[in-house]
C-alpha positions in Angstrom: 4.3 87.3 32.1 7.1 85.6 30.6 7.8 81.9 31.2 10.0 79.4 29.5 9.9 75.8 30.5 12.8 74.3 32.1 13.7 72.1 29.2 13.9 75.1 27.0 15.8 77.4 29.2 19.3 78.6 28.0 18.3 78.0 24.4 17.6 81.8 23.8 13.6 81.3 23.7 13.1 84.0 26.5 15.6 86.5 24.8 13.8 86.0 21.5 10.6 86.7 23.1 11.7 90.0 24.7 13.4 91.1 21.5 10.0 90.5 19.5 8.3 92.5 22.1 10.8 95.2 21.7 10.5 95.1 17.9 6.8 95.5 18.2 7.2 98.4 20.5 9.4 100.2 17.9 6.8 99.4 15.1 4.4 101.3 17.3 6.8 104.3 17.6 7.5 103.6 21.3 10.9 104.8 22.8 11.2 102.5 25.7 10.0 99.1 27.2 9.0 98.9 30.9 8.3 95.6 32.7 8.0 94.2 36.2 10.6 91.3 36.7 10.8 88.9 39.4 13.8 89.8 41.5 15.3 86.4 40.8 15.3 87.3 37.0 17.0 90.6 37.1 20.2 89.3 35.7 18.3 87.8 32.7 16.9 91.1 31.8 20.0 93.2 32.8 21.8 91.1 30.1 19.2 92.3 27.7 19.8 95.9 28.7 17.2 96.6 31.1 17.9 98.6 34.3 16.1 98.2 37.5 14.4 101.3 39.2 12.2 102.1 42.2 11.8 99.8 45.2 11.1 96.2 45.4 7.4 95.4 45.5 5.3 92.3 45.8 3.1 91.0 42.9 1.4 87.6 43.4 3.4 87.4 46.7 6.6 87.3 44.6 9.3 90.1 44.9 9.5 92.1 41.8 11.4 95.3 40.5 10.4 97.7 37.9 12.8 97.8 34.8 13.2 99.8 31.6 15.1 99.7 28.4 15.2 102.6 26.1 14.8 101.6 22.6 17.1 102.7 19.7 16.8 101.9 16.1 16.5 98.0 15.4 
């Protein structure tokens, strides 16, 4: 799970965390990152290049969608 306190939202902390995960995935030779996003956070991940796929599902009684972003060179 990824969470940023309200005071820190909008400062780029969440995007920096996602980019760090992507960098680590590239270092491991992975070609894509998949995640499960709360539906209310889809726009955040879409702005980072992720695309939703598959049906909506419940996780901890919260609506989610699977998302993926292919990784190119850094």
